[in-house]
N, C-alpha and C positions, 0 to 999 in steps of 0.2 A: 789384475784386475786395477786397469787406469780408470779415477774418476772423472765423468764426464763434467768440462765445466758449461753452464748455463749461456749460450747462446746469447749476444744484444740481437736485439733487432736490429736486422737492417732497413736503412734507409731508402725509400722511392728516388726515383731519379727526380721524381715532379716534386718528393719533399727539398732536397739536397740542394735543386734550381733558385726553392725559393728562398733560401737562406743566402744564394748572393745577390747581391744591391741589384749589379747588374742584369742578373740574369730573372729578377722574380715579375712575376705578374702586376697590375695593377689590384693595392689594396683599396676597392672603391669604400670603404668602412671609412679610411681616414681621408677621403676629400674632402669632407668637410670642416673637419678644424684644419687641415692644410688649410682650405679655402679663406678660411678667416683669415690668418696668421699673411694669404698674399696682401689681402685685402687690405689690412690693415699697412703693409707695405707701401703697396704705390700709392697709398694715401698720405703716408708720409714724405715721400718719394715728390710726388704733384704738390704737394705745401712749399715744397722748398724751393720750388717756380717759383710765387709768389717774388719773392722781392725785385727779379729778372721779371715779370710783368709775362711770365710764359706757362699759359696754360693751357694745355693740350685736351683738343677734340679727340670722342671717339674713338672716331677711324685713326687717329695719330695712336690713343691706347692698345688698339686690337694689335696699328701694326707692331707695337715692340711687343706684345704677349706670341703674336702669332711668329716671332724670330726666334724668340725661346722656344718655342713647340720643336720649332724649324735645329733649333741649336739641340736641345732633347733627342731629336731623333740621329744628332751626328754631324748637323751641317754650321758650319758658321754664320755668324752676322752676315747680312747682307748690306750693311750699311758700314758706308767709314767712319771716324769718328765722327766724323763731323763739319757740313760744310760752314754753318751757321752756328747761330746761338738755340737755335731753337730744334735742328741734327741733332744739336749734340747733348739736347736738354732727354731728343726721345731715345738716344744712343745709350744715354745714364739710366733711362729706365729699365730695358732693356739688359744695361749690366748690370741694375736691381736684379732685376726679375732669375737673369740664370743663375745670380749669387745664395737664394732665399735655399736651393737643396742641400746645400751646407751648414744651412739653420734650423730647419726644421728635421724633428726625428721621427721614427715610427716606432712603435716596438711589435719586435722577433721574436718568436718561442724556439728553443733551440732545443736539437735532438737532447739533452741531458735536462730540460725538462725547465732550464734559467729562462728568464726575460729578460732581452737585450736592448737599450738604445739602442738605432743605429739610424745613418741619414736615410733619408726616407728614396724610395730606390726611383729609380729612371721611368721608368713605365706607372708610378702613381702619380710620379711630378708631370710626365705628361699629361693623365688622365687629366688631374689637378687643373691644370693651365687651359689644357680644351673643356673644361667645365665655365672655367672663368671667360672663357672666349665668346659660349653658347651664352651664361649669362645677359653677358652684354650686351650682344646684338638685340636677346629676345627683349631686352629695356629699351634698349631704340625701339626697338620696331612699338613695342606699346605705347612712347611717347610719343612715336606717327604717327596711329593709331588716332589717339586722344587728340592732336595737335589737328587732326583732318578734319576728325570730330567736331572740334571749336568754329573752323573756318567753315565746317556746313551748318553752323547751328546761325 
């Protein structure tokens, strides 16, 4: 009589999909940590414009973030490399943003029970950029309301 080997538990399609960074759903627990890193990267990039006397306004920053979101969806940059210094600088911010996911890691638990660091999933990256965009828009609206209230007073 042959002895029965214990069967390894089979993984569900959802579990296996979550291990593939290209197919993994957004890990919303990672958003705040990623946002902090991205905000530092953006601030550092914007500081580099000081010697060139280039200061981007919120709309220009949002345009780079929006282009990075589109890149995360698989669409290439909408800009030429730069017709002038300002356009070149905005495109540079976009380039800096799209390189960030390869520098940001998240912890994934594998079926063998080990935790491993993997580059952030495209879905988590896109969710992070969308959160950043909404934070900038919300901050702009608050500033606009405050300025309108000051003008009325």
